C-alpha positions as CSV (number, residue, x, y, z in Angstrom):
1,X,93.6,74.0,70.7
2,X,93.6,77.8,70.1
3,X,92.6,80.2,72.8
4,X,91.6,83.7,71.9
5,X,92.3,86.5,74.3
6,X,89.6,89.1,74.7
7,X,90.4,92.7,75.6
8,X,87.7,92.7,78.3
9,X,89.2,92.5,81.8
10,X,87.8,89.8,84.1
11,X,86.4,92.4,86.6
12,X,83.7,93.7,84.2
13,X,80.5,94.5,86.1
14,X,82.3,95.7,89.3
15,X,83.6,99.1,90.1
16,X,86.8,99.3,88.0
17,X,88.3,102.4,89.6
18,X,91.8,101.5,90.6
19,X,92.2,101.7,94.4
20,X,95.2,103.8,95.4
21,X,97.6,102.7,98.1
22,X,100.9,104.0,99.5
23,X,104.1,101.9,99.5
24,X,105.1,102.1,103.1
25,X,108.0,99.6,103.3
26,X,109.8,96.9,101.4
27,X,112.1,94.1,102.4
28,X,111.7,91.6,105.2
29,X,108.4,91.8,107.0
30,X,107.1,89.9,110.1
31,X,103.4,89.4,110.1
32,X,101.8,88.6,113.5
33,X,98.3,87.1,113.7
34,X,96.4,85.6,116.6
35,X,96.0,82.2,115.0
36,X,99.4,81.7,113.3
37,X,101.8,83.7,115.4
38,X,104.7,85.4,113.7
39,X,105.4,84.6,110.0
40,X,108.4,86.2,108.3
41,X,108.4,87.1,104.6
42,X,111.8,87.9,103.3
43,X,110.7,89.7,100.1
44,X,107.6,91.8,100.8
45,X,105.9,95.1,100.1
46,X,103.7,96.8,102.6
47,X,101.0,98.9,100.9
48,X,98.6,101.0,103.0
49,X,95.2,102.1,101.9
50,X,93.2,105.2,103.0
51,X,90.1,103.1,103.8
52,X,88.9,99.6,104.4
53,X,86.8,100.0,101.3
54,X,89.8,100.8,99.1
55,X,91.6,97.7,100.5
56,X,88.5,95.6,99.8
57,X,88.2,96.9,96.3
58,X,91.9,96.2,95.6
59,X,91.6,92.6,96.8
60,X,88.2,92.0,95.1
61,X,89.4,93.3,91.7
62,X,92.9,91.8,92.0
63,X,94.5,95.1,91.1
64,X,95.7,98.3,92.7
65,X,98.1,101.2,92.0
66,X,100.4,102.6,94.6
67,X,102.5,105.7,95.2
68,X,105.7,105.8,97.1
69,X,105.6,107.0,100.7
70,X,107.5,110.1,101.7
71,X,110.4,107.9,103.0
72,X,110.7,106.1,99.7
73,X,110.6,109.3,97.7
74,X,113.4,110.7,99.9
75,X,115.5,107.6,99.5
76,X,115.1,107.6,95.7
77,X,115.8,111.2,95.2
78,X,118.5,111.7,97.7
């Protein structure tokens, strides 16, 4: 069976502007929620968005772009 790939992204019909986030932290992260308590993720990225709408758009479209936070820029450029 042969599958043909199309060049059309699967999010056609929705706002395709790429939401921008800021990479705030990377490494081990503990997430605390009222229902599950604390969950640790050894390999994680924390990306912050400027608005709830930008976050929602990134999740809905399964895509986002990020820029390094000031802390990461300083670490990378000494």
